[in-house]
C-alpha positions in Angstrom: 58.5 46.7 -4.4 58.8 48.0 -0.8 57.0 51.1 0.4 58.9 54.2 1.5 59.1 54.2 5.2 57.0 56.8 7.0 59.1 57.1 10.3 62.7 57.2 10.9 63.1 56.1 14.7 66.2 57.3 16.4 65.1 56.9 20.0 62.6 54.4 21.5 60.8 57.3 23.1 59.5 58.2 19.7 57.4 55.1 19.4 55.3 56.6 22.3 54.4 59.6 20.2 53.4 58.1 16.9 50.6 55.8 15.8 51.7 52.7 13.9 48.5 52.6 11.9 48.3 56.3 11.1 48.9 57.3 7.5 50.0 60.4 5.9 47.3 62.3 4.1 47.8 64.8 1.4 44.9 67.4 2.0 45.8 69.6 -0.9 48.5 70.1 -3.6 49.0 73.1 -5.9 50.8 75.6 -3.9 54.1 77.3 -4.8 55.4 77.5 -1.3 52.9 76.6 1.5 53.6 78.1 5.1 52.1 79.4 8.2 49.4 76.7 9.1 47.2 77.6 11.9 44.2 75.6 13.3 40.8 77.2 14.1 39.0 74.9 16.5 35.9 77.1 16.8 35.5 77.0 13.1 36.9 73.5 12.5 39.3 74.5 9.8 43.0 74.9 8.9 44.2 78.2 7.3 47.7 78.5 5.6 49.6 80.8 3.3 50.6 80.1 -0.3 53.1 82.9 -0.4 54.2 83.3 -4.0 50.6 82.9 -5.2 49.7 85.7 -2.9 46.8 84.0 -1.2 45.7 82.1 1.9 43.9 78.9 1.8 41.4 77.2 4.0 40.8 73.4 4.5 37.6 72.1 6.2 37.2 68.5 7.1 34.7 66.9 4.6 34.4 70.3 3.1 37.6 70.6 0.9 39.7 73.5 0.2 38.8 77.2 -0.7 40.7 80.5 -0.9 40.5 82.4 2.3 42.1 85.6 1.3 43.4 86.9 -2.1 45.4 89.0 -2.5 47.1 88.2 0.9 50.1 90.7 0.7 52.3 87.8 0.6 51.4 86.7 4.2 53.9 83.9 5.6 53.6 83.1 9.3 50.3 82.9 11.1 49.1 82.3 14.7 46.0 83.2 16.9 46.0 85.6 19.8 44.4 85.0 23.1 40.8 86.3 21.8 41.2 83.9 18.8 42.1 86.6 16.2 44.4 85.8 13.4 47.8 87.4 13.6 49.9 87.4 10.3 53.3 88.3 9.1 53.2 90.1 5.7 56.1 90.0 3.4 54.5 92.4 1.1 53.5 95.0 3.6 56.6 94.4 5.7 54.4 94.3 8.8 52.6 92.3 11.4 48.8 92.5 11.2 45.8 91.2 13.2 42.4 90.3 11.5 39.6 91.6 13.6 36.3 89.7 14.0 34.6 91.9 11.4 37.5 91.3 8.9 39.2 94.7 9.4 43.0 94.6 9.3 44.8 96.1 12.1 48.6 97.0 11.7 50.5 95.9 14.8 54.0 96.6 13.8 55.6 97.9 10.5 58.8 99.7 11.7 61.2 99.9 14.4 63.3 103.0 15.4 61.8 105.0 12.5 62.8 102.5 9.8 60.7 99.8 8.0 61.0 96.2 9.1 62.6 93.7 6.7 59.9 91.0 6.0 58.2 89.6 9.2 58.3 85.8 8.9 56.8 84.0 12.0 54.8 85.1 15.0 53.7 83.8 18.4 51.4 85.4 21.0 52.3 85.0 24.7 49.5 84.5 27.3 50.0 88.0 28.4 49.0 89.2 24.9 52.4 90.3 23.9 53.2 89.5 20.2 56.7 88.1 19.3 57.9 87.9 15.8 61.0 87.3 13.6 62.1 89.5 10.9 64.6 88.1 8.3 65.1 89.4 4.8 63.5 86.6 2.8 60.5 88.7 1.7 62.6 91.5 0.2 65.4 89.4 -1.5 63.4 89.1 -4.7 60.0 89.5 -6.1 59.0 85.9 -5.7 57.7 86.0 -2.1 57.3 89.8 -1.8 58.7 93.0 -3.2 62.5 93.2 -3.7 63.8 96.1 -1.5 66.8 97.1 0.5 67.1 96.3 4.2 66.6 99.4 6.4 67.3 97.6 9.7 71.0 97.2 10.7 70.3 93.7 11.8 67.7 90.9 11.4 66.0 90.8 14.6 63.3 89.2 16.9 60.9 91.7 18.2 58.3 91.9 21.1 55.1 94.1 20.8 53.9 95.3 24.1 50.3 94.4 24.6 49.5 97.8 26.4 51.6 100.4 24.7 52.0 98.7 21.3 55.7 99.5 21.4 58.1 97.3 19.2 61.3 96.4 20.9 64.1 94.2 19.6 64.7 91.3 22.1 67.3 89.5 19.9 69.7 91.1 17.4 72.5 88.4 16.6 70.7 86.1 14.1 71.7 85.5 10.6 68.1 84.8 9.5 65.6 84.5 12.4 62.7 82.2 11.4 60.4 80.0 13.3 59.8 80.7 17.0 57.7 79.0 19.8 57.4 79.3 23.6 57.9 76.2 25.7 54.6 75.0 27.1 55.2 76.9 30.5 56.4 80.0 28.6 59.7 80.1 30.6 61.7 79.7 27.4 61.5 81.0 23.9 62.9 78.9 21.0 64.1 80.5 17.9 65.2 79.0 14.6 68.1 80.4 12.6 67.7 79.4 9.0 70.7 81.5 7.8 72.4 78.5 6.2 69.9 78.7 3.5 72.0 81.6 2.1 75.1 81.3 4.3 77.6 78.9 5.6 76.3 78.7 9.2 75.0 76.0 11.4 71.3 74.9 10.9 70.1 75.2 14.5 67.4 76.2 17.0 68.5 78.3 19.9 66.7 78.6 23.3 66.4 81.6 25.6 65.1 82.1 29.1 62.2 84.6 29.2 62.8 87.2 32.0 59.8 89.0 33.5 57.8 88.0 30.3 59.6 90.8 28.4 63.3 90.1 27.8 65.4 87.2 26.8 68.6 85.9 28.3 71.0 82.9 28.7 71.2 82.0 24.8 72.2 78.6 24.1 72.0 76.0 21.2 69.1 73.6 21.5 69.4 71.3 18.4 70.8 71.2 14.9 68.7 70.0 11.8 70.7 67.6 9.8 68.8 67.9 6.6 67.9 71.2 5.3 67.3 74.2 7.7 64.8 74.6 10.7 61.9 76.7 9.7 58.6 76.6 11.6 58.2 74.4 14.7 55.6 73.7 17.6 55.6 71.9 20.9 53.6 69.1 22.3 52.1 68.9 25.8 55.2 67.0 27.1 57.7 69.6 25.9 58.9 67.7 22.8 59.7 70.1 19.8 58.4 69.1 16.4 60.4 71.0 13.7 60.3 71.3 9.9 63.2 70.1 7.8 64.1 69.1 4.3 63.2 65.5 4.7 60.2 65.8 7.0 59.2 66.7 10.5 62.0 66.1 13.2 61.0 65.5 16.9 63.3 66.5 19.5 63.0 65.6 23.3 63.2 68.5 25.8 66.9 67.7 26.3 67.6 68.3 22.6 67.8 64.6 21.6 66.5 63.6 18.2 63.8 61.2 18.8 62.8 60.6 15.2 61.4 61.8 12.0 58.2 61.7 9.9 59.5 61.5 6.4 57.5 63.8 4.0 58.2 63.7 0.2 58.5 67.4 -0.1 60.5 70.0 1.9 58.6 70.9 5.0 58.2 74.6 5.8 56.0 74.6 8.9 53.7 72.6 11.2 50.8 72.9 13.6 48.8 70.7 15.8 45.1 70.8 15.4 42.0 68.8 15.2 39.3 68.0 17.8 41.8 66.8 20.3 45.0 68.7 19.0 46.5 65.2 18.1 46.6 65.9 14.4 49.8 67.3 12.9 49.3 69.5 10.0 52.4 69.9 7.8 52.9 72.6 5.0 55.5 71.6 2.5 56.7 72.8 -1.0 53.4 72.4 -2.9 51.3 70.5 -0.5 49.6 70.3 2.9 49.7 67.0 4.7 48.3 65.7 8.0 48.9 62.7 10.1 47.6 61.7 13.5 49.9 61.3 16.5 49.5 60.0 20.0 50.5 63.2 21.6 48.7 66.5 21.9 49.8 70.1 20.8 50.7 72.6 23.3 49.6 75.5 21.1 47.4 78.4 21.6 43.7 78.6 21.0 
């Protein structure tokens, strides 16, 4: 009986990014929908969201898994700011929050133009301290991942929070369901996933925008299409390759949009992040489980 292959190599360049002897490790199973992985190098741990169970979990090498926060207010995406603080998207609170060093929760955004946000989904922090997040409707479509409610915003937008004034501005308003997002390693482009095909007949794609003066987006164009499922969360490595979630695993795209290959995962993948001591360990959240695998590249993520 043959083993299920781990890699689907579409371009020879992919061989330079993967370790042939690496194995896929299941770190934890028991989630209802795992999301939002973020690596804390200073605390040597991975934190992620288990949205329907309304909790956040923590994994420590050689230390196992524990509950980081419960109740979590249905937190989805997470990242760290340049001071190392946890920044999270809450479906339940329909807001973006920051966890301070003493554990206090600071609300960064919960409305736009006097109306409540939909359900912030994923978030990144730019080097200037500005916070960028997506706001689809997934968290208010039912009571499974949040609280069922009506949309108050006319469109499902991507927003920027100014680091000085705290003003929330819409920087992209033409998405069906904006989802994962990440800056290129040089921060000259912002990549944003549209996962609208999960509930609509539209392409499963990631778009890329030029970042103008660090504040606005321009020159929208398609970067790639996911051929299995929809694009959700994604991250870059130091060479500018984009590693994206998909229904059959993690898809790796070259800077020119070429699909280099896939890491095949037995569950639908929701999000990823690079971590570990050298940032060469890819952490993968999927339907019920969290996996990891070592690569031969390094993540270009924040702290």
